[in-house]
N, C-alpha and C positions, 0 to 999 in steps of 0.2 A: 263306507263307514257304518258300523253297527250302532244304532241309537242307544243301545244299552252300555256301550263302552266309550264312545266318543260323540261329541257334538261339534258343530261349527256355529259360531255366533258373531254378531257385530253388536257394539254397544255405544251408548252415549253416556259419558261420565261428567257429572258436574261436581266439582270439589267444593268444600265449604270449610269453615273454621274448625270443624271437628275432624277433618280428614287427616290421615296420618302424615301425608306429605303435602305441604301447603304451597306447592309450586307446580307449574305445568309448562308445556311447550309454548302456550300462549300467554302465560303469566309467570315468567321465570323467577321473579322476585316474590311472588305470592301475595302481592298487594291486594288484588281483587279477591282472591280466595280467602285471605285472612279477614276480610270484611264482609264475607258472604255467610249468612246464617244458614243452617240446615233447612229451615222453612223456606227461605228465599230460593235455595237450590232446588227444593222439591217443587215449588211453584213454577220456576222456570222450566224444569223438566216436564211437568204435567202439560204446560202450554206447548212445548215442543212436540210431545207425544200426540197431542190433539191435532197439531198441524200435519203430522205424518199420517195418522189414522184417517184424517179427512181428505187426504190426497193433495193438500196444499204444497207439501214438500216431500221429497223422498228421504228415506232414512239416511242413506249415505251422504246426501247433501247437508242435512242437519248435523250429522256427526262431524263432517269435515269442517263445518263452520263453528260449532259450539262445544264439541267434546273437549274435556281437559286431558284426555288420554292421548298419547302419541299415536294410537291407532287411528286417530282422526285423519291422518295423512292417507289412510287406506279406506276411508269411508266408515271407520269404526270396526273394520274386520279384524277379529282376533285369531282367525284361522281355527283349525280343529284342536280340540283339547279333550282330555279324559278326566275322569274323577280324580280328585286330589290335587289338581293343578291350579285351581282358582280358589278364592275365598269361598267358604262354605255357602253363604247365602246366594252368592252369584252362581255357583255351581248348581245348587238345588233349583233355583229359578230357571236356569237355562235348560237343564235336563227335563224339567216339567213342561216346557213349551213344546208345541208341535212346530214343525218347519213352517216358517212364514208368520208365526205369531210373535207379537210384541208384548213384553212383560209390562206389568205395572211397575211402580217405583221399587227398586231393590237397594237396600242399604248395606254398605260394606264399610270396612275401615278406610277405604280409598275415597268414599263419597257416596253419592246417589247415582243410580244407573237406570236406564231402560235398555232392555236387551231384545235383539231380534235374532231368533234362531234361524240360521240359514242352511243347516245341514245336520 
């Protein structure tokens, strides 16, 4: 994989009341998501990120338990993707990371994310 054309990443998505789709695999009716503010989602994600960075939990374990994306079933793995395949903020953040780095909070229309570049 050429880093200029494709990357591989995992992510953890926390949806909130501003997300374009207010339902997920773990909240199919969107009850929790509709009552979650963006600030609460960011606070939760920052705490999860600290747990990962400190070594308390692995990225894939946290993704499996907490991510609102169906990729949670794969530990957050999105597989390889190229430019133009993801929302612009997500793409820019992922391509700017080095392999093994975890992003800060990334905002998209889907919600808030942290991203781990894996390839």
